[in-house]
N, C-alpha and C positions, 0 to 999 in steps of 0.2 A: 829160658824156655825156648824150644825150637820153633822154627817158622810154622811147622805143621801143627804143633801144640797151640801156638798162638792163633793160627787160623781156626782150629777147632773151637778154641775158647771164644773167639769173636763170633763164630757161627752160633755157638750156644747162647751167647748174650743176645745176639740179634733175634734168635728164635724166641728167647724168653720175652724180650721186649715186644716182639710181634704178637706173642700169645697174650700178653697183658693188654695190648692195644685191641686185639680181637675181642677179648672179654669185655672191655669197655664199650666197644662198638656194639657188641651183641646186647648188652644191657640197654643201650640207647635205642637200638632197633626194637627190642622187646617193648620198651616203654612208649615209643612214638610211632613205629611203622608197622608193627605186627598187626595183621588183620584178623579180627575175631568176629566173624559175621554173626554168630549166634548172640554174642554180647552186644554188638552194635544194634541188632534188631530189637533186643529188649530195651536198650536205652532209647532208641528212636520212638518206641511205642508210648512213652510217657507223655502227659499233657505238655503243651508248649510252655505254659507258665512255670513248669518244673524244669524243663530242659534249658531254660535261659541261663541257669547257673552252670551248665556244663562247660561253658567257655573258661570258667575259673576252677572247676572241680575235676574236670577230665576223668569221668568215671570209667570209660572204656580203657584208656591208657593206664589208669591207676590199678584197676582190678586185673588187667593183663600183667602189669608189673608184679603184682602180688601173687601171680600164678594161680588165681582162683579158677576152678573149672567145674562144669556141671557134675552133679552127683557128690560133691564134697560136703563135709560137715563143717559148718562155719559158725563162729560166734562173733557178733558185732557188739562192741562196747558202746553204751549210750546210744541206742538206736533212735531215740527221740521221736520225731514225727515220721520217720521212716524214709528219709531221702535216699539213703543207700539200701535200706531194707527192701524197698520196692524192686530195685534192680536185682538184688541178690536172690530174693524169693523166686522171681521168675527165671533167672539165669541158672541157679542151682538145680531147679527142676524137681520133679516128683521123687527122684531117687536121692535128692540132697536133703540136708538138714540145716536149719537156720535158728540160732539161739540169740536172744537179746539179753545182754548182761549189763546190769546197772550198778550204780554206787550202792554201797551198803546203806541200809535204811537210816542209820544214825548220821550219815554224812550230810543229808539234806538240811538238817538244822544248823549246820555250820555256815550256810549262806545267809547273810543278814537280810536279804531281800525276799525270802520266802516266809509267808505266814503259815499258820497251822493247816489251813485248808489246802494251800498249795503243796505243802510237804506231804499231806495225805494223798493228794492226787499223784504226786511223783512216785510215791511208794506203791500205790495201786497200779500204776502203769506197767510195772514190772510183770505182774501176772497177766496183764491184758495183752501182752505181746503176741501170743498165738492168734488171738482174735484179730489183731491188727494185720498180721501176716495173711490171714484168710481174706482180708479186704483187698490185699495187693494181688492175690492170685488164687485160682481155684485148682491149681495143679496137685494139691494134696501133700505138699512138702511138710515134713515133720518139723515142728517148732516148739519152743518153750521159752519162758522168761525167768530169770533168776538174778541174784546179786553176786558180787564178788565173794561174799562169805556164805552163799547158799548153793554153790555149784553142786549138782547131784553127783554122787559117787559114780554113777553109771557112765558119766561123761569123761571121767579121768582117763587120759591116754587115748581118747577116741577122736578128737577133732583134727581136721587138716589145717585149718586156719583160724586165727583170732585177729580181728581187725580193730584198731584204735584210730578212728578217723576223727580228728579234732577232739580227742577225748582224754588227753593226758594232762592238760594244764591244771585242772582242779585237783586231780590226784596228786600232782606235784605240789600244788599250793598247800595242801593239808598234810603232806608227808611228815613234816617235822613234828606236828602235834598228834597225828593219829596213824602214821605209817600207811597211808592210803595207797601210795604208789607201790610200795613193797607188796602190800596185800594183793593188789590187782595183778601185778606181773607174776606173782606166785600162783594165783588162780589160773592165769593164762598158760603158764608152764605146765601145770598139772593137767589141764584139759587136753593139751596137744599130744598127738602121737609122737613117737620118736622121730625127729627130723621134721616135725610139723613147723609151720612158720607163722610169724606175726607181721602183719602189715600196719605201718604207721603213717598217718598224715597229720602233721601238727604245725600250728602257727609258729613261725621261726623268727628269731632275732639274731643279729650277728654275734659272734663270739666276743667281740669287743665291748658289748653291753655289760654293765656291772651285774654281778650275780644277784644282788638284791633286787634288781629290776627285771629279773628273768626267772622268778620262782613259780610263775603260773597265774598269779592274781591279775595280771594284765592280759592273760590269754596266751602269752608268748613263752617259749622255752628256747634254750640253745640246743643245737644238735649234739654237742658234746655231753650235755646233761642227759639227754635221752639215751645216747649210746652207753653211757656209764651205768645208767639204771638197768638197762636190759642185760648188760654184761654181768652185773652183780646178781641178776635174777636167773642166770643160767642160759643166756642166749648168745649167739654170735651173729655179727652183721653179715648178711649175704650180699646186699647191694643197696645203693642209694640212687636216687633219680632227681632230676630237676623238673619233672613233669608239672609240679604244682608251685614252682617258684614264681614270684611276682616282684621284680626289682623296684617297682614303683612304691611298694609299701616300705617306708622308712620311718617307723614311729619314733617319736622323741621318748625319752626315758620315762615320761609320765603318761604317755598315750596308751589307751587300751585298744585291743583288737576289734572290739564291738563298735568302734567309731565308723568302721567300714561296712560296706554291704555284706550280707543283707540286713544286718541290724540297724546300721546308721544311727547308733545311739548318740543323742545330742545334736544330730544334724537334720533330722526329718523336717523340722519347722524352720530351718534356716536354709533358704534356697541356694545361696552361694556356697555354704559349707557342704550341703548335700551334694551339689555338683562336683565339688572338689574331691569328696570322698568317693563318689561314683567314678570319677576319672582315674582314681587309683585302682579301684576294683577290690576284689576280695583279697585276703591276707597273703603274705608271702609264707609258703609252707614247705617244710622238709617232707620227703617221702622216703621211707626206709623199710627194708625187709630184713627181718631177723629169723634165725632158725634155732629151734630148741636143741640144746646139746646135753 
């Protein structure tokens, strides 16, 4: 190889490495430093008792990383009490659309701690989602609620984003018995526009944890498991972020995620244990962005 060829090669390699570094920095900047005043205003308007969780959940940084923008059509998996729905409903605005998507009705009976009344309530909550959204905002945003097996045909290929925020562990937990994860990711893929994206925040354990201890029943999954499931469902990884990492959360192989705030399961009546869990804070979480291919 001539000196000129070698010089050109070195320049190419340097440029390539610089490009990769720039991409990495841009992702970090997007997650941590990008200012989104409209989103910040929506987040700041919530009651103080709700905002106290922001230090662990980072809603502005997370939704910015997911590239969610006003006017988009978004589905949120397991909206529950509406912690993220409140933000999304007001941020997406009157030209946006927000859909709540829940477990299939038959899945609730798989949880040993739900009685018949509780199961009925969970099932009913799906159709109540539009009323819930109306309580969060009066901007007239379009909304609906459905399950992973009742997605309206009218939404197939129509959504910009699907969000799974702490919503994958039980889908993974019952995958072997009922194909729940496969079904949910298939529904997400069908709903998204070409190139539409899925945002994931999920309780995370290290890759060194035994597979049997990371199937979802403790609330935790491995990042490799999630990546593999999305790849099999027709998605490619766009980016990952450490926005929601918490290195203080180091669960033993038999410890559940709900021992931590805000649940504090098993610690609420034990002051020392409660303080120890509060000192850790909320769980360590992966934050991933996938694109439909």
